[in-house]
C-alpha positions as a Python dict, from the first residue, in 0.01 Angstrom:
ca = {
    (1, 'M'): (0, 0, 0),
    (2, 'N'): (78, 385, -38),
    (3, 'L'): (3, 549, 247),
    (4, 'I'): (127, 845, 171),
    (5, 'F'): (-11, 947, -175),
    (6, 'D'): (-357, 788, 29),
    (7, 'L'): (-315, 1048, 278),
    (8, 'R'): (-286, 1347, -75),
    (9, 'V'): (-552, 1196, -247),
    (10, 'L'): (-813, 1283, 54),
    (11, 'S'): (-630, 1618, 63),
    (12, 'L'): (-716, 1651, -223),
    (13, 'L'): (-1099, 1570, -163),
    (14, 'L'): (-1131, 1815, 118),
    (15, 'V'): (-989, 2080, -121),
    (16, 'L'): (-1329, 2017, -348),
    (17, 'I'): (-1513, 1992, -72),
    (18, 'S'): (-1422, 2372, 28),
    (19, 'T'): (-1401, 2523, -303),
    (20, 'F'): (-1751, 2430, -423),
    (21, 'Q'): (-1869, 2553, -14),
    (22, 'L'): (-1783, 2914, -169),
    (23, 'F'): (-2117, 2894, -433),
    (24, 'P'): (-2309, 2917, -85),
    (25, 'L'): (-2108, 3164, 120),
    (26, 'M'): (-2122, 3398, -189),
    (27, 'L'): (-2513, 3361, -192),
    (28, 'A'): (-2448, 3361, 214),
    (29, 'Y'): (-2293, 3779, 114),
    (30, 'G'): (-2536, 3868, -173),
    (31, 'L'): (-2867, 3779, 30),
    (32, 'G'): (-2708, 3945, 351),
    (33, 'E'): (-2649, 3627, 557),
    (34, 'N'): (-2431, 3555, 810),
    (35, 'P'): (-2067, 3441, 591),
    (36, 'L'): (-1913, 3329, 898),
    (37, 'P'): (-2034, 2911, 943),
    (38, 'L'): (-1903, 2877, 587),
    (39, 'A'): (-1642, 3070, 626),
    (40, 'K'): (-1487, 2967, 926),
    (41, 'S'): (-1560, 2602, 771),
    (42, 'I'): (-1397, 2706, 454),
    (43, 'G'): (-1081, 2802, 654),
    (44, 'I'): (-1086, 2499, 852),
    (45, 'T'): (-1139, 2245, 547),
    (46, 'S'): (-854, 2440, 355),
    (47, 'L'): (-580, 2474, 623),
    (48, 'V'): (-614, 2133, 706),
    (49, 'S'): (-625, 1942, 324),
    (50, 'G'): (-331, 2256, 321),
    (51, 'L'): (-141, 2111, 544),
    (52, 'G'): (-216, 1734, 375),
    (53, 'L'): (-109, 1854, 89),
    (54, 'F'): (239, 1953, 189),
    (55, 'L'): (348, 1636, 416),
    (56, 'T'): (223, 1413, 112),
    (57, 'R'): (424, 1640, -174),
    (58, 'K'): (650, 1392, -278),
    (59, 'A'): (443, 1121, -279),
    (60, 'R'): (437, 880, -556),
    (61, 'P'): (143, 836, -782),
    (62, 'V'): (113, 507, -729),
    (63, 'M'): (-192, 297, -594),
    (64, 'A'): (-297, -31, -557),
    (65, 'P'): (-678, -192, -534),
    (66, 'R'): (-685, -173, -147),
    (67, 'D'): (-559, 167, -188),
    (68, 'G'): (-870, 272, -351),
    (69, 'F'): (-1051, 143, -107),
    (70, 'L'): (-909, 287, 195),
    (71, 'V'): (-946, 637, 49),
    (72, 'T'): (-1307, 617, -112),
    (73, 'S'): (-1409, 466, 240),
    (74, 'L'): (-1203, 746, 499),
    (75, 'G'): (-1316, 978, 160),
    (76, 'W'): (-1675, 960, 201),
    (77, 'F'): (-1655, 972, 621),
    (78, 'L'): (-1397, 1264, 606),
    (79, 'A'): (-1694, 1498, 360),
    (80, 'S'): (-1953, 1395, 620),
    (81, 'L'): (-1711, 1517, 871),
    (82, 'F'): (-1588, 1813, 746),
    (83, 'G'): (-1926, 1899, 513),
    (84, 'G'): (-2084, 1978, 881),
    (85, 'L'): (-1917, 2184, 979),
    (86, 'P'): (-2134, 2469, 872),
    (87, 'Y'): (-2393, 2318, 1102),
    (88, 'V'): (-2223, 2330, 1382),
    (89, 'F'): (-2070, 2724, 1311),
    (90, 'H'): (-2472, 2807, 1233),
    (91, 'G'): (-2570, 2649, 1599),
    (92, 'G'): (-2826, 2458, 1491),
    (93, 'L'): (-2698, 2120, 1512),
    (94, 'D'): (-2503, 1898, 1759),
    (95, 'F'): (-2196, 1725, 1577),
    (96, 'P'): (-2368, 1429, 1585),
    (97, 'S'): (-2632, 1519, 1362),
    (98, 'A'): (-2460, 1739, 1157),
    (99, 'F'): (-2310, 1370, 1083),
    (100, 'F'): (-2619, 1240, 1024),
    (101, 'E'): (-2682, 1552, 784),
    (102, 'T'): (-2430, 1583, 594),
    (103, 'A'): (-2390, 1212, 533),
    (104, 'S'): (-2747, 1191, 430),
    (105, 'G'): (-2613, 1486, 224),
    (106, 'F'): (-2348, 1317, 30),
    (107, 'T'): (-2442, 943, -17),
    (108, 'T'): (-2795, 1097, -117),
    (109, 'T'): (-3004, 927, 133),
    (110, 'G'): (-3249, 1244, 199),
    (111, 'S'): (-3318, 1182, 579),
    (112, 'S'): (-3262, 1494, 773),
    (113, 'T'): (-3257, 1629, 1129),
    (114, 'L'): (-3409, 1989, 1083),
    (115, 'T'): (-3744, 2057, 1229),
    (116, 'D'): (-3779, 2316, 1106),
    (117, 'I'): (-3619, 2375, 742),
    (118, 'E'): (-3764, 2681, 606),
    (119, 'V'): (-3581, 2902, 908),
    (120, 'W'): (-3233, 2812, 815),
    (121, 'P'): (-3068, 3035, 593),
    (122, 'Q'): (-3075, 2997, 216),
    (123, 'S'): (-2744, 2956, 180),
    (124, 'I'): (-2669, 2696, 403),
    (125, 'L'): (-2982, 2496, 225),
    (126, 'L'): (-2750, 2558, -76),
    (127, 'W'): (-2505, 2384, 78),
    (128, 'R'): (-2721, 2111, 202),
    (129, 'S'): (-2853, 2032, -161),
    (130, 'T'): (-2504, 2109, -301),
    (131, 'T'): (-2396, 1800, -105),
    (132, 'Q'): (-2666, 1573, -276),
    (133, 'W'): (-2560, 1684, -616),
    (134, 'L'): (-2193, 1608, -545),
    (135, 'G'): (-2268, 1268, -361),
    (136, 'G'): (-2428, 1154, -656),
    (137, 'M'): (-2216, 1116, -893),
    (138, 'G'): (-1926, 1074, -672),
    (139, 'M'): (-1701, 1304, -533),
    (140, 'V'): (-1427, 1035, -608),
    (141, 'L'): (-1509, 1006, -957),
    (142, 'M'): (-1533, 1415, -972),
    (143, 'A'): (-1151, 1387, -846),
    (144, 'I'): (-1054, 1138, -1154),
    (145, 'A'): (-1229, 1364, -1372),
    (146, 'I'): (-1077, 1691, -1256),
    (147, 'L'): (-696, 1591, -1164),
    (148, 'P'): (-551, 1412, -1459),
    (149, 'F'): (-237, 1278, -1286),
    (150, 'L'): (-482, 1032, -1044),
    (151, 'G'): (-545, 812, -1416),
    (152, 'V'): (-253, 609, -1247),
    (153, 'G'): (-431, 442, -968),
    (154, 'G'): (-790, 602, -1052),
    (155, 'T'): (-914, 263, -1188),
    (156, 'Q'): (-854, 105, -854),
    (157, 'L'): (-1130, 460, -688),
    (158, 'M'): (-1377, 361, -904),
    (159, 'K'): (-1394, 51, -859),
    (160, 'A'): (-1477, 105, -419),
    (161, 'E'): (-1692, 376, -540),
    (162, 'V'): (-1889, 349, -858),
    (163, 'P'): (-2235, 173, -808),
    (164, 'G'): (-2385, -133, -958),
    (165, 'P'): (-2224, -500, -997),
    (166, 'T'): (-2082, -390, -1388),
    (167, 'K'): (-1808, -146, -1423),
    (168, 'D'): (-1899, -88, -1801),
    (169, 'R'): (-1678, 198, -1934),
    (170, 'M'): (-1814, 456, -2190),
    (171, 'T'): (-1509, 585, -2301),
    (172, 'P'): (-1164, 411, -2390),
    (173, 'R'): (-954, 597, -2106),
    (174, 'L'): (-1069, 627, -1734),
    (175, 'I'): (-1006, 974, -1723),
    (176, 'S'): (-1244, 1058, -2024),
    (177, 'T'): (-1485, 859, -1890),
    (178, 'A'): (-1492, 1022, -1491),
    (179, 'R'): (-1539, 1350, -1744),
    (180, 'A'): (-1844, 1201, -1935),
    (181, 'L'): (-2018, 1119, -1674),
    (182, 'W'): (-2000, 1436, -1490),
    (183, 'G'): (-2044, 1623, -1833),
    (184, 'V'): (-2424, 1423, -1898),
    (185, 'Y'): (-2473, 1487, -1533),
    (186, 'S'): (-2418, 1857, -1606),
    (187, 'L'): (-2645, 1885, -1903),
    (188, 'L'): (-2930, 1711, -1745),
    (189, 'T'): (-2859, 1946, -1433),
    (190, 'V'): (-2936, 2248, -1625),
    (191, 'I'): (-3203, 2096, -1865),
    (192, 'S'): (-3334, 2035, -1506),
    (193, 'I'): (-3314, 2392, -1323),
    (194, 'I'): (-3444, 2526, -1655),
    (195, 'G'): (-3769, 2275, -1606),
    (196, 'F'): (-3862, 2384, -1233),
    (197, 'V'): (-3842, 2686, -1347),
    (198, 'L'): (-4081, 2707, -1620),
    (199, 'C'): (-4323, 2496, -1351),
    (200, 'G'): (-4327, 2762, -1080),
    (201, 'M'): (-3981, 2776, -853),
    (202, 'T'): (-3756, 3044, -842),
    (203, 'W'): (-3435, 3005, -964),
    (204, 'L'): (-3289, 2919, -653),
    (205, 'E'): (-3559, 2684, -535),
    (206, 'G'): (-3498, 2520, -895),
    (207, 'V'): (-3134, 2481, -848),
    (208, 'N'): (-3160, 2321, -477),
    (209, 'H'): (-3462, 2084, -599),
    (210, 'T'): (-3251, 1996, -928),
    (211, 'F'): (-2943, 1910, -701),
    (212, 'T'): (-3169, 1681, -450),
    (213, 'A'): (-3370, 1533, -748),
    (214, 'L'): (-3135, 1427, -1027),
    (215, 'A'): (-2892, 1346, -751),
    (216, 'T'): (-3181, 1137, -639),
    (217, 'G'): (-3138, 1282, -252),
    (218, 'G'): (-3439, 1424, -159),
    (219, 'F'): (-3348, 1713, 66),
    (220, 'S'): (-3616, 1987, 28),
    (221, 'T'): (-3596, 2358, 104),
    (222, 'K'): (-3991, 2333, 188),
    (223, 'N'): (-4119, 2153, 525),
    (224, 'L'): (-4378, 1994, 288),
    (225, 'S'): (-4101, 1877, 38),
    (226, 'L'): (-4276, 1927, -299),
    (227, 'G'): (-4602, 1827, -184),
    (228, 'F'): (-4574, 2288, -138),
    (229, 'Y'): (-4527, 2293, -544),
    (230, 'S'): (-4784, 2267, -834),
    (231, 'P'): (-4902, 1968, -982),
    (232, 'A'): (-4624, 2065, -1257),
    (233, 'A'): (-4326, 2071, -1095),
    (234, 'Q'): (-4442, 1729, -915),
    (235, 'W'): (-4424, 1597, -1275),
    (236, 'W'): (-4125, 1716, -1364),
    (237, 'A'): (-3943, 1624, -1037),
    (238, 'T'): (-4095, 1278, -1123),
    (239, 'L'): (-3894, 1271, -1461),
    (240, 'M'): (-3641, 1374, -1312),
    (241, 'M'): (-3593, 1096, -1049),
    (242, 'A'): (-3653, 839, -1274),
    (243, 'A'): (-3396, 970, -1497),
    (244, 'G'): (-3169, 967, -1203),
    (245, 'G'): (-3226, 630, -1116),
    (246, 'M'): (-3142, 503, -1455),
    (247, 'N'): (-2750, 394, -1501),
    (248, 'F'): (-2601, 687, -1656),
    (249, 'L'): (-2431, 470, -1961),
    (250, 'I'): (-2817, 484, -2176),
    (251, 'H'): (-2815, 880, -2098),
    (252, 'Y'): (-2440, 873, -2266),
    (253, 'R'): (-2554, 659, -2560),
    (254, 'V'): (-2816, 838, -2634),
    (255, 'I'): (-2763, 1189, -2563),
    (256, 'V'): (-2388, 1158, -2705),
    (257, 'L'): (-2432, 875, -2910),
    (258, 'R'): (-2737, 859, -3015),
    (259, 'D'): (-2748, 508, -2936),
    (260, 'W'): (-3111, 437, -2884),
    (261, 'K'): (-2981, 77, -2869),
    (262, 'A'): (-2933, 172, -2538),
    (263, 'F'): (-3349, 158, -2400),
    (264, 'T'): (-3311, -247, -2521),
    (265, 'Y'): (-3060, -325, -2217),
    (266, 'E'): (-3237, -590, -2012),
    (267, 'E'): (-3228, -363, -1700),
    (268, 'F'): (-3366, -82, -1820),
    (269, 'K'): (-3736, -233, -1912),
    (270, 'G'): (-3706, -425, -1583),
    (271, 'Y'): (-3689, -35, -1430),
    (272, 'L'): (-4004, 28, -1631),
    (273, 'T'): (-4194, -253, -1573),
    (274, 'I'): (-4141, -226, -1154),
    (275, 'I'): (-4280, 115, -1200),
    (276, 'A'): (-4555, 22, -1375),
    (277, 'L'): (-4674, -295, -1229),
    (278, 'F'): (-4668, -83, -912),
    (279, 'L'): (-4870, 173, -1041),
    (280, 'C'): (-5120, -83, -1219),
    (281, 'F'): (-5178, -175, -856),
    (282, 'F'): (-5153, 148, -646),
    (283, 'V'): (-5398, 297, -836),
    (284, 'P'): (-5707, 132, -853),
    (285, 'V'): (-5635, 121, -423),
    (286, 'L'): (-5597, 508, -383),
    (287, 'M'): (-5892, 520, -593),
    (288, 'R'): (-6111, 313, -363),
    (289, 'W'): (-5900, 458, -22),
    (290, 'T'): (-6001, 835, -94),
    (291, 'D'): (-6261, 1010, -210),
    (292, 'K'): (-6096, 1418, -218),
    (293, 'W'): (-5838, 1294, -516),
    (294, 'D'): (-5945, 1312, -888),
    (295, 'F'): (-5773, 1067, -1097),
    (296, 'E'): (-5526, 1261, -1241),
    (297, 'E'): (-5461, 1374, -851),
    (298, 'V'): (-5428, 978, -810),
    (299, 'V'): (-5215, 863, -1049),
    (300, 'R'): (-4938, 1161, -993),
    (301, 'H'): (-4926, 1101, -612),
    (302, 'A'): (-4916, 717, -698),
    (303, 'L'): (-4643, 737, -1007),
    (304, 'F'): (-4457, 1036, -812),
    (305, 'Q'): (-4417, 829, -448),
    (306, 'I'): (-4333, 543, -608),
    (307, 'I'): (-4051, 666, -836),
    (308, 'S'): (-3939, 853, -557),
    (309, 'I'): (-3886, 562, -306),
    (310, 'M'): (-3778, 284, -548),
    (311, 'T'): (-3520, 542, -655),
    (312, 'T'): (-3440, 614, -346),
    (313, 'T'): (-3516, 991, -356),
    (314, 'G'): (-3762, 1046, -72),
    (315, 'F'): (-3924, 1308, -149),
    (316, 'A'): (-4305, 1318, -92),
    (317, 'S'): (-4567, 1460, -282),
    (318, 'T'): (-4846, 1361, -9),
    (319, 'D'): (-4798, 1192, 373),
    (320, 'W'): (-4817, 833, 237),
    (321, 'E'): (-4849, 708, 569),
    (322, 'Q'): (-5209, 712, 580),
    (323, 'W'): (-5241, 564, 268),
    (324, 'P'): (-5374, 204, 331),
    (325, 'A'): (-5074, -48, 421),
    (326, 'V'): (-5043, -326, 154),
    (327, 'L'): (-4898, 25, -59),
    (328, 'Q'): (-4683, 139, 250),
    (329, 'L'): (-4594, -251, 275),
    (330, 'L'): (-4505, -241, -140),
    (331, 'L'): (-4287, 116, -90),
    (332, 'G'): (-4040, -58, 135),
    (333, 'L'): (-4034, -309, -124),
    (334, 'T'): (-3921, -49, -353),
    (335, 'M'): (-3645, 55, -105),
    (336, 'I'): (-3492, -248, -79),
    (337, 'I'): (-3464, -287, -546),
    (338, 'G'): (-3345, 50, -593),
    (339, 'G'): (-3280, 242, -901),
    (340, 'M'): (-2992, 61, -1152),
    (341, 'S'): (-2671, 11, -1171),
    (342, 'G'): (-2478, 321, -1256),
    (343, 'S'): (-2688, 535, -1145),
    (344, 'T'): (-2789, 801, -881),
    (345, 'G'): (-3028, 533, -721),
    (346, 'G'): (-2944, 313, -372),
    (347, 'G'): (-3053, 32, -283),
    (348, 'I'): (-2925, -352, -445),
    (349, 'K'): (-3004, -240, -769),
    (350, 'V'): (-3243, -362, -1037),
    (351, 'V'): (-2982, -567, -1215),
    (352, 'R'): (-2927, -756, -881),
    (353, 'T'): (-3303, -833, -831),
    (354, 'Q'): (-3316, -946, -1186),
    (355, 'V'): (-3044, -1164, -1143),
    (356, 'L'): (-3147, -1320, -793),
    (357, 'L'): (-3524, -1371, -989),
    (358, 'K'): (-3340, -1571, -1272),
    (359, 'T'): (-3150, -1846, -1056),
    (360, 'I'): (-3541, -1945, -919),
    (361, 'P'): (-3597, -2160, -1260),
    (362, 'S'): (-3239, -2292, -1302),
    (363, 'V'): (-3326, -2430, -922),
    (364, 'T'): (-3633, -2573, -1016),
    (365, 'T'): (-3514, -2743, -1323),
    (366, 'R'): (-3199, -2907, -1168),
    (367, 'L'): (-3410, -3003, -892),
    (368, 'L'): (-3595, -3193, -1198),
    (369, 'E'): (-3364, -3257, -1435),
    (370, 'P'): (-3035, -3281, -1204),
    (371, 'N'): (-2775, -3349, -1506),
    (372, 'Q'): (-2954, -3061, -1754),
    (373, 'V'): (-2733, -2736, -1773),
    (374, 'V'): (-2937, -2444, -1721),
    (375, 'V'): (-2748, -2140, -1830),
    (376, 'Q'): (-2919, -1808, -1772),
    (377, 'K'): (-2851, -1496, -1966),
    (378, 'M'): (-2906, -1097, -1937),
    (379, 'D'): (-2891, -868, -2283),
    (380, 'G'): (-2807, -1222, -2444),
    (381, 'Q'): (-2499, -1307, -2297),
    (382, 'P'): (-2434, -1586, -1984),
    (383, 'I'): (-2440, -1416, -1657),
    (384, 'P'): (-2075, -1443, -1488),
    (385, 'R'): (-2054, -1646, -1119),
    (386, 'T'): (-1948, -1350, -981),
    (387, 'I'): (-2210, -1131, -1029),
    (388, 'L'): (-2444, -1439, -915),
    (389, 'E'): (-2204, -1444, -629),
    (390, 'N'): (-2197, -1110, -589),
    (391, 'A'): (-2595, -1043, -553),
    (392, 'V'): (-2678, -1348, -345),
    (393, 'A'): (-2385, -1187, -118),
    (394, 'V'): (-2512, -819, -155),
    (395, 'F'): (-2836, -889, -50),
    (396, 'I'): (-2810, -1134, 267),
    (397, 'L'): (-2518, -851, 423),
    (398, 'F'): (-2802, -559, 334),
    (399, 'L'): (-3072, -738, 551),
    (400, 'G'): (-2829, -843, 793),
    (401, 'Y'): (-2658, -464, 842),
    (402, 'V'): (-3056, -373, 857),
    (403, 'L'): (-3152, -622, 1079),
    (404, 'F'): (-2823, -527, 1286),
    (405, 'G'): (-2863, -147, 1329),
    (406, 'G'): (-3254, -187, 1361),
    (407, 'M'): (-3161, -399, 1719),
    (408, 'L'): (-2897, -119, 1818),
    (409, 'L'): (-3171, 152, 1748),
    (410, 'N'): (-3466, -77, 1989),
    (411, 'A'): (-3258, -112, 2232),
    (412, 'M'): (-3166, 242, 2289),
    (413, 'G'): (-3564, 311, 2279),
    (414, 'M'): (-3705, 339, 1945),
    (415, 'D'): (-3966, 171, 1883),
    (416, 'L'): (-3977, -162, 1659),
    (417, 'L'): (-4115, -42, 1376),
    (418, 'S'): (-3880, 324, 1307),
    (419, 'A'): (-3583, 123, 1456),
    (420, 'M'): (-3606, -122, 1133),
    (421, 'G'): (-3748, 189, 920),
    (422, 'A'): (-3486, 435, 979),
    (423, 'A'): (-3215, 112, 968),
    (424, 'L'): (-3338, 40, 592),
    (425, 'T'): (-3436, 365, 425),
    (426, 'A'): (-3054, 407, 587),
    (427, 'C'): (-2888, 133, 404),
    (428, 'A'): (-3127, 248, 90),
    (429, 'N'): (-3030, 542, 98),
    (430, 'V'): (-3362, 649, 72),
    (431, 'G'): (-3436, 933, 358),
    (432, 'P'): (-3805, 840, 511),
    (433, 'G'): (-3880, 526, 638),
    (434, 'F'): (-4176, 424, 850),
    (435, 'N'): (-4378, 539, 1155),
    (436, 'S'): (-4174, 822, 1390),
    (437, 'V'): (-3952, 876, 1107),
    (438, 'G'): (-4142, 850, 817),
    (439, 'A'): (-4241, 1100, 509),
    (440, 'M'): (-4365, 1394, 683),
    (441, 'D'): (-4126, 1331, 990),
    (442, 'N'): (-3759, 1371, 1089),
    (443, 'F'): (-3499, 1201, 1270),
    (444, 'A'): (-3393, 1495, 1499),
    (445, 'H'): (-3544, 1274, 1810),
    (446, 'V'): (-3268, 993, 1720),
    (447, 'P'): (-3033, 897, 2017),
    (448, 'D'): (-2700, 1054, 1920),
    (449, 'F'): (-2510, 801, 1906),
    (450, 'G'): (-2841, 629, 1694),
    (451, 'K'): (-2725, 881, 1438),
    (452, 'I'): (-2409, 810, 1439),
    (453, 'I'): (-2519, 461, 1308),
    (454, 'L'): (-2734, 549, 1119),
    (455, 'G'): (-2462, 820, 912),
    (456, 'S'): (-2215, 548, 930),
    (457, 'L'): (-2492, 283, 790),
    (458, 'M'): (-2589, 514, 519),
    (459, 'I'): (-2217, 549, 370),
    (460, 'V'): (-2172, 127, 409),
    (461, 'G'): (-2527, 107, 202),
    (462, 'R'): (-2379, 418, -92),
    (463, 'L'): (-2058, 214, -136),
    (464, 'E'): (-2255, -77, -169),
    (465, 'I'): (-2162, -308, 203),
    (466, 'F'): (-1802, -472, 51),
    (467, 'T'): (-1597, -121, -24),
    (468, 'I'): (-1642, -68, 382),
    (469, 'L'): (-1639, -474, 442),
    (470, 'L'): (-1284, -518, 341),
    (471, 'L'): (-1106, -279, 562),
    (472, 'F'): (-1240, -493, 795),
    (473, 'S'): (-1120, -817, 680),
    (474, 'R'): (-748, -922, 819),
    (475, 'Q'): (-618, -1043, 462),
    (476, 'F'): (-663, -620, 363),
    (477, 'W'): (-414, -519, 598),
    (478, 'R'): (-184, -805, 491),
    (479, 'N'): (146, -664, 343),
}
């Protein structure tokens, strides 16, 4: 391992954080808000990163796979620690709550400890939204895109951070791939902002909600979330959340290469099929449940919440905890499934769900005909055994982390449903849970140690478990 260079990369990631805090700082000056919370945060983060860069100025730019996993894991925790300083200096949150809020931001989870969002300064809320925009595509991926020398070991970082069981490249060179991803992401960001403004939001509201919708994060600047805004804004947010939940390889192929065959990917068809099936069930149930909404409202709220929860965004257009229990249960199922691989969404991913489901007929066939060789395929290609093992392992570990986290929270005094819902929404990077941490509630009442546990679970879920799990392996630290 090259620990000195690892420290240098971590220092550069802190430089990125302090740089992006400059934009909320300028907004604070422009609106006449107190700039000191952001200024102090930038000063401390810059001092620490500058010291790290000075001490590692002679580091050799070489990274092994273990360096990639170490830097990525520590990078997300450091980002959550230093990114939370504005909340602490503002005086509204203590350290555990600030860590929770920032981890929720960078991992695009969307859970919040803010009891009244609208009393916070607009500059702090912009930083809060920015953390989700940065975390959506990935801070390490941004470092690869703008720091060319990282191309030496950038592959190791990309393997550790980019979500999903596949790591398809869109261009031959890694740096070009990272830049292409961020280019598409930035283009969709501009389109989304314009769309929100046309739907009645101010430019600042459009920026905030674009940063959190496209990143499938779910932070809003209003206590009622998207329920505060017009039906047009809710429809547009639905589209942006759906786009964020798609594999960005598809966006790249369609937008840049004009390759419409990208829409024939089996995972994409599965993604749309799940949404359509759930919608066909939700609409008639909601039509019978309420007589206050017309057909358009039923379809809008149903589709909004299905996509919001499945893409692990967490926005709310209405209080879906008042819906029939069966619909809440199904929304919980979509939390586990999540978005597509290579998207900004969380969960175990659609492709893993498909792989797991494909094993069922294989097992059945072998029971009837033991000697028959069954080959399951995705997009016409045989599914490698490594992909199957990955899907099974992630699913089992995901449930294990949820149960373990839920039991710890329950032991701290949370009721079982709230505790399990909080652990599930943290691991799946969704945002709202159930009961006391539901759609219109927050996590302010969670014990301090519980907030640290949930913030850590968010990072574990964002990095899909194994990246963090490797750090606790004895083999990882052997020379």
